N, C-alpha and C positions, 0 to 999 in steps of 0.2 A: 608424558603422564601414562601410567600403566592401566588406568581404568578404560574399559572397552565398551561398556554398556551404560546408557543413561536413561533415566526416567524423569522427564520434566513436564512442566506446563508452559505452553507458548501463549502469549496474550497480545492481541493487536486491536487497536481502534483506529479506523481509517477516516480520511477526510470526507467520505460520502455519508458518514454518520449513520450507517446501517445499525451499528451496535458494537458490542465488545465480543470479538471472536476469541474463544478459549478452546485450546486443543491439548489433550494429553498426548505427549509424544514419547516414543521409544526410539532411541538412536543406538546404533552399533557401529564401531569403526574397526576395520580389519588391520592386520599387520602392515599392509601396504597403503594404509590411509584411505581406504574406500569406505564411504558411508552408506548405510542403509537405514530405513526408517519405517515406523508403523504409527499410524494415528489410532489412539484408543478412543476414549469418550471425547466428544466435542460438541460445543453448542455456541450459539450466538445470542447474547442478551441484548434485545433491542433497547434503544434509549427511549425514555419517556419523553413526552413533548417538552416538558420543562427542561430536561437535561439537553435535549437537542437544541432548543432555543438558546440556552446559556452558552453552549459550546460554539454555536454558530456566531454569536455576537461577542464572544470573549476577546476578539481582536480589537474591540473598541473599549475594553475595560481599563480602568486605572490600575496602577501597580498594587494598591491595597485590595482591590476587587479580585485581581488575578491571584494574589496570595491566598485569599479566602477560598477562591474556586479550586486552587491546587489542593488545599487541605481537605475540602469537602469531597473532591473527586477521588483523592487517595482513600478516604474513608469508604466511599461508595464502592470503589474497585475492590477493596479488601473484603467487604461484605459479599460482593458478587463471587469472589474467588473462594471464600470460606464455604459458601453455599454449594458451589461446584464440587469442591473437595469432599464435603460431607455427603452430598448426593451420591458420589461415586466411590465413597470410602477410600479416599487416597491419603496415605500417611507417609510412606517412604519415598519422598521425592528428592532428587538431587538439587533441584532449583525451580523457582518460577521465573520465567524469562519474559519480561513485559516491556512493550514498546512505549506504553503511555499514550496520551492523546495530544497531537500537535496543535498548539495554539498559535505560535509564532514561528515562521520559517523564512528568514531573510539572510541567507548565508553570505550574500555580498556585503552585508553589514556585520558579519560575524555573529549573527543571532539565530539560534534555533531553540525552541522551548517546548518540551513535551511534559504536560502535567501528569500527576499520578506516579512520579518516580521518586517519591520521598522515602527515606529510611523507615518511616512510620508504617509503610505497607508491609515490610518484612516483619516488623514487630507484630502487627495485627494478625497476619496469617501464620506466624510462627514457622516460616520457611526461609531458606536462603533465597535472596532476590537478586537477579541480574537485570539491570535496566539502564535507561538513559544512554542509548546506543549512538545517538547522533552528535552530541555536544563535542566530544573529543575530536571528531572528524572536522567539524567547523573550526575548532581551535587550530587545527593543523592546515587550515586554508582550503578545506574541501567543502563540497556542497552539503555534506551531511546526508546525502541521498544520491541514488537509491542504495539501500543496504541489502536488499534481497538477492542481488546477483551472486554473492558468495554461495548461498543456498542453491541457486540455479546451477551453478558450476558443480557443486559437490553432490547434489541429489538428482538433478535433471539434465545432466551434461550431454545426454545422447541426442538431444534435439538441436537443430540449427539455431533456433531462436526460442527464448522463453518470453511470452508476452503476458503481462498482467493488465486486466481491464477492471480497475477499481474506480475510486474517485478520479484518479488520473490513469492514463495508459503509460506503462513503461516497459521497456524490453531490455533483454541482455543476451549477449552472444559472444562467441570466441572469435578473435581476429588475430592471426599471426601469434597464437599462443597467449594472447592477452584478453582478459574479460573486458568487454565494452558494455556500458549500460547507461541509460538516460531516460528521463521523462519525455514522452512524445507529445501528449496533449491532454486536456481535461476530458473526462468521460462522464461517469455517473454523478459527479459533483454538479454538473450542468443539466444532464438529462433528468435526474431525479427532481431537481428544483422545478422544472417546468411540468413534469408529471404530477407533482404535488399540487400545482396550481389547477390541475384538471381533476383533483380529488383522488388520485391513485399514488401509491408510494414510488412506483417506477414504471417504465415503459415495458410491460411484460412481453418478452419475445420480440420486441421492436415493432409491435403491431400498430402503435400510434404513428411512428415514423413511416411505416409501410403504406399507410392510407393517406398521408398528408403530402402536400406538394413542397418542393424545395425552392427556396428563394435564391435564385442564381446570383443576384447582386450581393446579398448578405454572405453567401458562401464564398464569393471572391474576396470579400472584405476580411473574413475570418482566415482564409488561406494566406493572406498577405502579412499576417502578424510577424513582427521581427523575430520572435522567439524561434520560429520554425527554420530560420536561416542560420541560427547559431549552431556551432559544432559542439559535440559532447566534450566534457561532462556538462550537463545542464539539468536543472530540476525546477519544478513548479510548485507553487503554494496557493493558498486561498486568496492571498493579497493580489497576486497576478491575475487570477480569474476575475476577481471583482473589477479590477482596473481595465482589463482588456477584453474579457468575454462578456460578462454581464452588462457592462456599459454599452457594448456594441449591440447585443441582443435586445436590451431594453429600449434602445433608441429606435428599434424597428417596430412598425405598427402591425406586423403580421401576427397571426394567432399563435397561441402556445403550441398547438399541434404542428404548425409549420416551422416553429422554432426548433422543436424536437427533430423534425424531419431534416431540416437544414443542418443542424448540428451533428446529427448521426452521419450524414453524408460527408461532412467536414472531418469527422473522426476517421471514417473509412478511408478517405483520401490521404490523411496524414499517416495512418498506419501503413497503408500500401507502399508508401515511399521508403519505408524502413527495410523492406525485405527483398532478398534475391528471388528471382523466379524459381519455382519448383522446390523451394526450401521447405523444411518442416518447421511449423510454428506451433508451439505448445502453449495453449491459452488457458489462463485461470482468472479468478476474480469474477464478480457478479456479471460483468459484461459478456462472459462466455455464454450466458443464457440468452443473450440478445441475438436471436437467429438472423434478424434482418441486417444488423450491423455486420455479422460474419459474412453474410451473402454479399453485401456491398464491398467488403474488403476483398473477397474473392473475385468480384467483378473487376476491380482495379488491378489485382495482381494474382497470378496463378501460383498459389502456394498450397502446400499440404497441411491442412488444419488438423491438429490433434487436440481433442477436448477430453480430459481425464475424468475420473469419477467425481461425483458431486462433492464428496468428502475433500478431495484435493482442490477442486475449484474453489470451494468456500473457505478452506482452512490452510491453504498453502502459506499465506503470510504469517499466520500464527505458528505454523510448523517451522518456518524458517527463522522466526525470532526465537523459537525454542533452540534451534541449532546454533544461532549466533550466541545465545547464552552459554551453551555447552562449550563452544570454541573459546569464549572468554574464560570460562572455568579452567580450561586446558591451557590458557595463555597463548592461544594460537590466533593467527590472523583471521579476522572476521569482517574486515573493512578494506576494500581494494582502492588504492590510489588511482588506478586506471579508470575507475568508475566514478569516483567522487571528486577527483582533482586534488586530493590532499597531498601533502609533501611526501608521504610514504604510506605503504601498507601498514596496518596496525591492528591491535586487539582492542576493540572499543567496548565501552560499557562500564558500569559501576556495579560492584558486588556489595550487597548489604547482608 
């Protein structure tokens, strides 16, 4: 494709339910296929309590309730996007590239479903829409996740490891010329849950964990979970967290503060096991602000931590979904079999 410059909006809603990340992205590709980017206007629209509750409990909804939720969420997302485009006077876009919000993710059963990926969204916002990036990969026998590693490779390939600390921790890196990536463990999906029980949205800077004590027995129990022994490709979903993490934590009689401290230590230990000594680790996602977690990671493994600008920390996933959409428009590979376990590399997503 001869087009070299792209102006798109990347949209991401993650499992930690912080809100909808929206980033205006400018991409350029050189003759030798090197990509550069710039983030323009960007914002996070927090979910109202009612949206948060519905999205949290959607896993238990009937088919009819899910259908209704999908339609309503699509309408809500289109209103949010129209307002964003109006506020920043955006008209000439190549596409809106949207991940949607994951409701079901059970790739072993051939199921993954992100709501908000209906053609109605394209009609409502009057823009080309690239969306539904995970379904095709699962149909090809893949995990449908993680999808971000293509962007890590093309935009942040100078670092030994790219680590994202969002609802879940995932990392990607190059090994013998092949991109490897996988989910490591839950992060904010668990920490935020217990922080909210204490009346705060998250553990700011890791200060709750820093002051509380770690329950050694519970920590051992968490570290023994089968998932951690599996080799990549592997991915995690809310269902797994409910079954294996929340059930374990809720069975313990320790305080919420101690649960946060114990789980933070658990995360640090699981992260440390992924990296080579003295390698460079580029960290993004909300967990990059958790100073105590980063300190504990460095306690367990001597690595060179690189934390970028807050713009990249907060909007890297929206940025990369913008890039995945551009690659789909170019009919180029945006999903790696080495990462998801699919039958082959492919160009995933749907264009409306």
